[in-house]
C-alpha positions in Angstrom: -0.1 0.1 0.4 1.2 3.1 -1.1 2.1 6.3 2.1 1.2 8.7 1.6 2.6 12.0 2.9 0.4 15.0 4.0 1.9 18.3 5.2 1.0 19.2 9.0 1.0 22.7 9.5 -0.4 23.8 12.3 -3.5 26.5 12.0 -2.9 25.9 8.8 -5.2 26.4 5.4 -5.2 24.2 3.7 -7.1 24.2 -0.2 -9.1 20.3 -1.0 -10.9 18.8 -3.4 -12.6 15.5 -2.3 -14.1 13.9 -5.5 -17.0 10.8 -5.9 -16.9 7.3 -5.6 -16.5 6.7 -9.7 -17.5 10.6 -10.4 -20.9 9.6 -9.6 -23.1 12.8 -9.9 -24.6 13.1 -6.1 -23.5 16.0 -4.4 -25.9 18.7 -5.7 -29.3 17.3 -5.1 -30.7 19.6 -2.2 -30.7 16.0 -0.1 -27.2 15.5 -0.8 -26.3 19.6 0.0 -28.5 19.2 3.2 -26.7 15.9 4.5 -23.3 17.2 3.4 -24.5 20.5 5.4 -24.6 18.6 8.7 -22.1 16.5 8.6 -19.5 19.5 8.4 -21.8 21.0 11.4 -21.6 18.2 13.3 -17.6 18.0 12.8 -17.4 21.7 13.2 -18.7 21.6 17.1 -15.9 18.6 17.9 -13.5 20.2 15.7 -13.6 23.4 14.3 -12.7 25.2 11.5 -12.5 28.0 9.0 -14.5 27.4 5.3 -12.8 29.8 3.9 -13.9 29.6 0.2 -15.6 26.6 -1.7 -17.9 25.6 -4.2 -20.0 22.2 -4.6 -20.0 20.7 -8.2 -22.3 17.2 -9.0 -18.8 15.4 -8.6 -16.5 16.9 -6.4 -17.0 19.7 -3.9 -13.4 22.0 -4.3 -12.7 23.8 -0.4 -10.4 25.9 2.1 -9.9 25.4 5.4 -8.3 27.5 8.2 -7.5 25.4 11.4 -7.0 26.4 14.5 -3.5 27.6 15.8 -1.9 24.2 17.9 -4.2 21.6 14.9 -3.5 20.1 11.8 -5.0 17.1 11.7 -7.5 17.3 8.3 -7.5 14.2 7.6 -10.0 13.5 10.9 -12.4 16.4 10.5 -13.0 15.0 6.5 -13.1 11.3 7.8 -15.8 12.4 9.7 -17.3 14.1 7.3 -17.3 11.6 4.9 -18.8 8.8 7.6 -21.5 10.8 8.9 -22.3 11.9 4.9 -21.8 7.8 4.4 -24.0 6.7 7.4 -26.8 9.0 6.9 -27.2 8.9 3.8 -31.5 8.6 2.5 -32.3 6.2 0.1 -33.6 8.7 -2.0 -29.4 10.1 -2.7 -31.1 7.3 -5.6 -26.6 6.2 -6.3 -26.7 3.1 -8.4 -22.7 1.8 -8.4 -22.5 -0.9 -7.3 -19.7 -1.8 -4.7 -16.9 -3.7 -5.2 -14.9 -6.7 -3.5 -12.0 -4.3 -2.5 -14.6 -1.9 -1.2 -16.6 -4.8 0.2 -13.7 -6.3 2.4 -12.7 -2.2 4.2 -16.3 -1.4 4.4 -16.4 0.4 2.5 -19.7 2.9 1.1 -20.2 4.4 -2.6 -20.0 7.1 -1.9 -16.7 8.9 -1.8 -13.4 8.8 -3.2 -11.0 6.8 -0.7 -8.4 9.6 -0.9 -8.8 13.5 -1.2 -6.3 15.8 -2.6 -4.8 18.5 -0.5 -2.3 21.5 -0.9 -1.1 23.9 1.7 -1.8 27.3 1.2 1.4 29.3 1.5 0.9 33.1 1.5 -1.6 35.3 -0.3 -0.8 34.8 -3.2 -2.0 31.2 -3.5 -4.8 31.7 -1.4 -6.4 34.4 -3.7 -5.2 32.2 -7.1 -7.6 29.4 -5.1 -10.3 31.3 -4.0 -10.5 32.4 -7.7 -9.5 28.7 -9.1 -12.5 27.3 -7.0 -15.1 30.6 -8.1 -14.3 29.5 -11.6 -15.0 26.3 -11.2 -18.4 25.9 -12.0 -17.4 27.6 -15.5 -14.0 25.5 -15.8 -16.3 22.0 -16.4 -19.8 24.0 -18.4 -22.2 23.9 -15.8 -23.0 27.9 -16.0 -21.5 31.0 -18.1 -20.3 33.1 -15.3 -19.9 32.2 -11.6 -22.6 34.5 -10.4 -24.9 31.8 -12.2 -23.7 29.2 -9.8 -25.7 28.8 -6.8 -23.7 26.1 -4.6 -20.6 28.4 -3.9 -19.1 31.0 -1.4 -18.3 33.0 -4.2 -21.5 35.1 -3.4 -20.6 35.5 0.0 -17.9 36.8 -1.8 -19.3 39.5 -3.4 -21.8 40.7 -0.6 -17.8 41.3 1.7 -17.0 43.6 -1.3 -14.1 41.4 -2.3 -15.8 39.8 -5.8 -17.1 42.8 -7.8 -21.1 41.0 -9.2 -19.6 40.6 -12.3 -16.3 38.4 -12.0 -15.4 36.2 -13.9 -17.8 36.4 -16.8 -16.0 38.1 -19.5 -12.8 36.1 -19.0 -11.2 33.6 -16.7 -8.4 34.5 -14.2 -5.4 33.9 -14.6 -4.2 30.4 -14.0 
């Protein structure tokens, strides 16, 4: 088995990507959004973190979290969020993906990919770049023509706080 190395900076800010199992597009269903929201609320009560930016797409989620000083255990938070969602999923998610032998042996569900991708945010420019990536992602994937059209995003909070103009990303994509 591969031994994944993850950076652990106490009180750090991290960019994450978590993908659904076999990229099944269930995350934007109303009941799935409510389930994920409740999972995050439950986990944050015991293991606090700040969600700085977020976008929810049908088959993956991108977000930036900041952990409290002295704490670097984002992996535990992801495990608990995914476990909560898995254990409390409703039948009306109607996820029609079989569970292979490996997942059965490990007692895993068909909701999430096993691993998530993380990146430690190094400075303000890195933070801005990843916020732009998050908020432009629905346009990149063809779900809308402007970030303002995608309802499952912290883009609207950024506009309300004066960080982005309301028409940000309408005429050109952010710099990569």
